[in-house]
C-alpha positions in Angstrom: -18.0 103.5 -54.2 -20.5 103.2 -50.9 -17.8 99.9 -50.0 -15.0 102.3 -49.8 -17.4 105.0 -48.1 -18.4 102.6 -45.8 -14.1 101.5 -44.9 -13.6 105.5 -44.6 -16.4 105.8 -42.1 -15.5 103.3 -39.9 -11.8 104.2 -39.8 -12.7 106.9 -37.2 -12.0 105.7 -34.2 -15.2 107.5 -32.3 -17.9 105.3 -34.9 -16.3 101.9 -33.9 -15.5 102.0 -30.5 -18.1 99.4 -29.9 -19.3 96.2 -30.9 -22.7 97.3 -31.3 -21.1 100.0 -34.2 -18.5 97.7 -35.6 -22.0 95.3 -36.5 -23.7 98.2 -37.4 -20.6 98.6 -40.1 -20.3 95.0 -40.7 -24.2 94.3 -41.8 -23.8 97.6 -44.3 -20.9 96.0 -45.7 -22.5 92.5 -45.8 -25.5 93.8 -47.9 -23.0 95.5 -50.5 -21.3 92.4 -50.3 -24.2 90.9 -51.0 -24.9 92.5 -54.6 -21.4 92.4 -55.6 -21.9 88.0 -55.0 -24.8 88.1 -56.7 -23.2 90.2 -59.8 -20.7 87.1 -60.3 -23.4 84.7 -59.7 -25.3 85.6 -62.4 -22.5 85.7 -64.7 -21.2 82.1 -64.3 -24.5 81.0 -65.1 -25.3 83.0 -67.7 -22.2 82.6 -70.1 -22.5 80.2 -72.7 -19.1 79.3 -72.1 -17.7 79.4 -68.2 -14.1 78.7 -69.4 -14.0 82.2 -71.5 -15.6 84.0 -68.8 -13.0 82.0 -65.9 -10.1 83.0 -68.2 -11.0 86.5 -67.9 -10.0 89.9 -66.5 -13.7 90.3 -65.6 -13.5 86.6 -63.1 -10.1 88.0 -61.7 -11.4 91.7 -60.7 -15.3 89.9 -59.5 -13.0 88.1 -57.3 -10.7 90.7 -55.8 -14.1 92.6 -55.5 -16.0 89.7 -52.8 -12.7 88.7 -51.1 -12.9 91.5 -48.6 -16.4 90.1 -47.6 -14.9 86.9 -46.9 -12.7 88.1 -45.1 -14.7 89.5 -43.3 -17.6 87.3 -42.9 -15.3 84.0 -41.7 -12.6 85.8 -40.1 -14.3 89.3 -38.2 -18.1 88.2 -37.6 -17.9 85.4 -35.2 -15.5 87.7 -32.7 -16.4 91.2 -34.0 -13.7 92.8 -31.5 -13.0 96.8 -33.2 -9.3 95.6 -33.5 -9.9 93.0 -35.7 -12.3 94.8 -38.0 -9.5 98.0 -38.5 -7.0 95.4 -39.2 -8.8 94.0 -42.3 -11.3 96.7 -43.7 -8.8 98.0 -45.2 -9.1 95.0 -48.0 -11.6 96.5 -48.6 -9.4 98.8 -51.2 -9.2 95.7 -53.7 -12.6 96.7 -54.8 -11.1 99.7 -56.7 -9.7 97.4 -59.3 -13.7 97.1 -60.6 -12.5 101.1 -62.0 -10.7 98.9 -64.1 -13.8 97.5 -66.1 -15.2 101.4 -65.4 -11.8 103.1 -67.7 -12.2 99.7 -70.1 -15.8 100.6 -71.2 -14.9 104.4 -71.1 -12.1 104.1 -73.7 -14.6 102.1 -75.7 -17.1 104.2 -75.8 -14.4 107.5 -75.9 -12.1 107.2 -79.0 -10.2 110.3 -78.0 -9.7 109.3 -74.6 -6.6 107.0 -75.9 -5.6 109.9 -77.2 -3.5 110.2 -73.1 -2.0 106.5 -74.0 -1.1 107.5 -77.7 0.6 110.9 -76.3 2.4 109.0 -74.1 3.3 106.0 -76.2 4.7 109.2 -78.3 6.4 110.8 -75.4 8.4 108.0 -74.2 12.3 109.7 -74.8 11.6 112.6 -72.2 9.8 110.1 -69.9 13.2 108.2 -70.3 14.9 111.5 -69.6 12.5 112.1 -66.6 13.5 108.3 -65.5 17.3 108.7 -65.8 17.1 112.2 -63.9 15.0 111.1 -60.9 16.8 107.4 -60.3 20.0 108.5 -62.1 20.7 112.3 -60.7 18.6 111.6 -57.7 20.8 108.6 -56.2 23.8 110.8 -57.2 22.6 113.8 -55.2 21.0 111.0 -52.1 24.9 109.5 -52.0 26.1 113.3 -51.9 23.6 114.6 -49.1 24.2 111.1 -47.0 27.9 112.3 -47.4 27.8 115.8 -46.5 25.7 115.5 -43.3 27.6 112.4 -41.9 30.9 113.9 -42.3 30.4 116.2 -38.6 28.4 113.5 -37.5 30.0 109.9 -35.5 28.4 106.7 -35.3 28.0 105.8 -32.2 25.6 102.5 -31.2 24.3 102.1 -35.0 23.3 106.1 -34.8 25.2 108.8 -36.4 25.4 111.6 -33.5 26.4 115.2 -34.1 30.0 115.6 -33.6 29.7 118.2 -31.9 26.8 117.1 -29.4 26.3 114.1 -29.2 22.8 113.9 -27.5 21.5 115.3 -30.6 21.0 113.1 -33.6 22.1 113.4 -37.3 19.4 114.7 -39.5 20.7 112.2 -42.3 20.8 108.2 -40.3 21.0 106.2 -43.6 20.8 106.1 -47.3 17.5 106.3 -47.2 17.4 109.4 -45.3 19.1 110.8 -48.0 17.4 109.6 -50.3 13.9 111.1 -48.7 15.4 114.3 -48.0 16.6 114.4 -52.4 13.0 113.3 -53.2 10.6 116.1 -51.1 13.9 118.9 -52.7 13.5 118.1 -56.1 9.6 118.4 -55.5 10.4 121.5 -53.8 8.0 120.6 -51.3 10.1 120.6 -48.3 8.2 118.8 -45.4 10.6 119.9 -42.4 11.2 116.4 -41.0 14.3 116.0 -42.9 16.5 119.4 -43.2 20.7 119.7 -44.3 22.3 121.2 -42.0 25.8 121.5 -42.9 27.0 124.1 -45.8 28.2 121.6 -48.0 24.4 120.0 -47.4 22.7 123.2 -48.3 24.8 123.4 -50.7 23.2 120.3 -52.7 19.9 121.1 -51.9 20.2 124.0 -53.4 21.5 122.9 -56.6 19.1 120.2 -56.6 16.0 122.7 -56.5 17.6 124.3 -59.4 17.9 121.4 -61.4 15.0 120.3 -60.7 13.1 123.2 -61.7 14.1 123.1 -64.8 14.7 119.4 -66.0 11.3 118.3 -64.3 8.8 120.2 -66.4 10.4 119.2 -69.8 8.5 116.1 -70.2 4.8 117.2 -68.9 5.0 119.8 -71.6 6.4 117.7 -74.4 3.4 115.2 -73.2 0.7 118.6 -73.0 2.1 119.2 -76.1 1.9 116.2 -78.0 -1.3 115.4 -76.5 -3.0 118.8 -78.5 -0.8 117.5 -81.6 -3.4 114.6 -81.4 -5.9 116.0 -80.4 -6.1 118.8 -83.3 -5.3 115.4 -85.4 -8.4 112.9 -84.6 -10.3 116.5 -85.2 -9.3 116.6 -88.7 -6.7 119.1 -88.0 -3.3 118.4 -89.0 -2.6 123.0 -88.5 -4.4 125.6 -86.8 -6.0 128.1 -89.5 -3.0 130.4 -88.6 -0.5 127.8 -90.1 -3.1 126.8 -93.2 -3.2 129.9 -94.6 0.7 130.7 -94.5 1.2 127.3 -95.7 -1.0 128.0 -98.9 -1.0 132.0 -99.3 1.9 134.4 -100.1 2.5 137.3 -98.4 4.9 138.4 -101.7 5.3 138.4 -105.2 8.2 135.6 -105.2 5.9 132.3 -105.2 9.0 130.5 -104.2 8.6 131.9 -100.7 5.9 129.4 -100.0 6.9 127.0 -97.2 6.7 123.4 -99.1 4.7 120.4 -97.0 3.7 116.9 -98.0 0.6 116.8 -100.0 -1.3 113.7 -101.9 -4.0 113.5 -104.7 -6.0 110.1 -105.2 -7.6 109.7 -108.8 -10.7 107.0 -109.3 -11.4 105.6 -112.5 -15.1 104.1 -113.5 -15.3 100.9 -115.2 -15.6 102.8 -118.5 -12.2 104.3 -117.7 -13.5 107.9 -116.8 -12.3 109.9 -114.3 -13.8 111.3 -111.2 -13.5 114.7 -110.5 -15.0 117.5 -108.1 -15.7 120.8 -107.5 -14.1 121.9 -104.3 -16.3 123.4 -101.6 -17.3 127.6 -101.2 -15.7 127.0 -97.4 -12.3 125.3 -98.5 -9.6 127.5 -97.9 -8.1 127.3 -101.3 -10.0 127.7 -104.4 -12.8 127.1 -103.1 -15.5 126.5 -106.4 -13.1 125.1 -109.0 -12.6 121.5 -110.0 -9.8 119.3 -109.1 -9.5 115.9 -109.3 -11.1 112.8 -107.2 -9.5 114.2 -103.6 -6.2 116.4 -102.7 -5.0 116.8 -99.1 -2.3 116.1 -96.7 -0.7 113.4 -94.6 -1.9 113.6 -91.0 1.7 112.6 -88.7 -0.9 110.6 -86.8 -1.4 108.2 -90.0 0.4 105.3 -90.0 1.1 105.0 -93.7 0.2 107.3 -97.3 -2.5 104.5 -97.3 -4.2 105.4 -94.0 -4.0 108.8 -94.8 -5.9 108.2 -98.3 -8.0 105.3 -96.9 -8.9 108.4 -94.0 -9.9 111.2 -97.1 -11.7 108.8 -99.3 -14.0 108.2 -96.6 -14.6 111.4 -94.9 -14.2 113.5 -98.5 -16.6 110.7 -100.4 -17.9 108.4 -98.6 -15.5 105.7 -99.6 -14.5 103.0 -97.4 -12.8 99.2 -97.9 -10.1 100.4 -100.0 -7.3 98.4 -99.4 -3.3 99.2 -100.1 -3.0 96.1 -102.4 -5.7 97.7 -104.8 -3.8 101.4 -105.1 -1.6 102.0 -107.7 1.1 104.4 -107.5 1.5 106.8 -110.2 4.6 109.0 -109.7 5.7 112.6 -108.1 5.4 116.2 -108.5 7.2 119.1 -106.7 4.4 122.1 -107.1 5.1 125.5 -105.5 2.5 125.3 -103.5 1.7 121.9 -102.7 4.0 118.5 -103.4 0.8 115.9 -105.1 2.5 112.8 -103.3 1.2 109.7 -104.5 -1.7 109.5 -107.2 -3.3 106.1 -107.2 -6.6 104.6 -109.2 -9.8 102.8 -107.6 -13.3 102.0 -108.9 -15.9 103.2 -106.3 -19.4 103.8 -105.1 -18.7 108.0 -104.2 -21.2 110.3 -101.4 -19.8 113.3 -101.2 -19.3 114.9 -98.2 -21.2 118.9 -98.5 -18.4 120.5 -96.4 -15.5 119.4 -98.7 -17.0 118.3 -102.5 -19.7 121.3 -103.9 -19.9 117.8 -106.8 -18.5 115.5 -108.4 -19.1 114.2 -111.9 -16.4 111.8 -114.2 -15.0 112.9 -117.4 -13.3 111.4 -120.2 -9.5 111.7 -121.5 -10.7 113.6 -125.0 -13.2 115.9 -122.6 -11.0 116.9 -120.0 -8.1 117.5 -122.9 -10.9 120.4 -124.8 -12.1 122.0 -121.4 -8.5 122.5 -120.4 -7.6 124.5 -123.5 -11.1 126.1 -123.6 -11.6 126.7 -119.4 -8.2 126.1 -117.5 -9.5 128.8 -115.2 -12.6 126.4 -114.1 -9.6 123.8 -112.0 -6.7 124.2 -109.7 -3.7 124.1 -110.7 -1.8 121.1 -109.4 -4.3 119.0 -111.2 -3.9 121.2 -114.6 0.2 120.6 -114.3 -0.9 116.6 -113.3 -3.1 116.5 -116.4 -0.7 117.9 -119.0 2.1 116.0 -117.9 1.5 112.7 -116.7 -2.9 111.9 -117.3 -3.2 113.5 -120.4 0.7 112.7 -122.1 1.6 110.4 -124.8 2.6 107.5 -122.6 -0.2 108.0 -120.1 -1.3 105.6 -117.7 -4.8 106.6 -119.0 -4.6 103.9 -121.8 -3.4 101.3 -119.5 -6.6 100.9 -116.4 -7.4 97.7 -118.2 -3.9 95.9 -117.3 -2.7 98.1 -113.9 0.1 96.3 -114.1 2.4 98.0 -116.6 1.4 101.2 -114.8 5.0 102.3 -113.7 6.1 105.0 -111.5 7.2 108.6 -113.4 11.3 108.1 -113.2 11.3 112.2 -112.2 9.3 114.6 -110.5 7.5 116.8 -112.2 8.2 120.3 -111.6 5.4 123.4 -111.6 7.0 126.3 -110.7 3.3 128.7 -111.4 1.2 128.7 -108.6 -0.2 132.4 -109.6 -1.5 130.8 -112.9 
């Protein structure tokens, strides 16, 4: 930054009018450049494997940082000519590549900055539309402007002159002028260096402005929406509180008015074939303090697949890490009037509950669960009661096949549960 500040000061003519002033700037620049040279030499001597450093981006950045000073030292120092210094000092702008290292470190320490690039990839079609509009429609409009403006001009000695007054130049001399006029009109900047003079040119310019006001903001709006959505997802929120309330609570007496949305339920068993239950935290939006299966949640759009969603929620709610997709067994699907549990999995793990999500946990056996569901059904969530009744405690239950997971087959039909009010 100091080097670039010196370059800005040196570019002021009043501050670089004598060789003494030029020498002062050169001495200050040399003091800064020596720091860059020493930094590169230390990296060369301290690297355990020199070839690894020489093939890295860091080496390229260091070389580009030192090159401007080499030009100053070998070409400018002997002569110290003012014009020479002004011509070559702009090479110091190469040092801006050092910001690439800063961005890499920043992205490594602040992962959410990477959401910007993720949002760019997600908005690919929108930016493709922007590219097509700017270059496709831009070239089309530019051709129209060139035709309109030169239609009242005559070509004489390679220059377009106004036909009505051949002492005046036509505002648009070539396609490059027409493209420039189109670009500044699209951006609604209007520098005034080139302006349309013909009625057709003015009509086209107005059309360019109107279409640009409509189309150019669209990709930016889509990108901003995607970035906001990704930020909410990275915070563990796939929907706002208002959206969650509207998806989980009835606003009328008809339960079928609830919007369906995807969810999944996870079932974990210990070596004694006892199922891990969790008691939902009191701060949960739905069924606070009620017992349920191991984990119930919703996949986010940022999840690569359902397995990624399962791994994320197991870690978030119970502190469980290291579960791969090969260790999970799909059990079946159900359609629930408020939730769609899809899918259910089996795994033996050590549990570290997150108190903000889980009030308490305990292991139960099939008979113990059957008795509790019969005697105290109100302490369990509705979807878990439906899954336990039609899947876990059924005659052909996967619970009895935990010794051989390969024999667990998914249900052929989707379970349907229509009464979320019980």
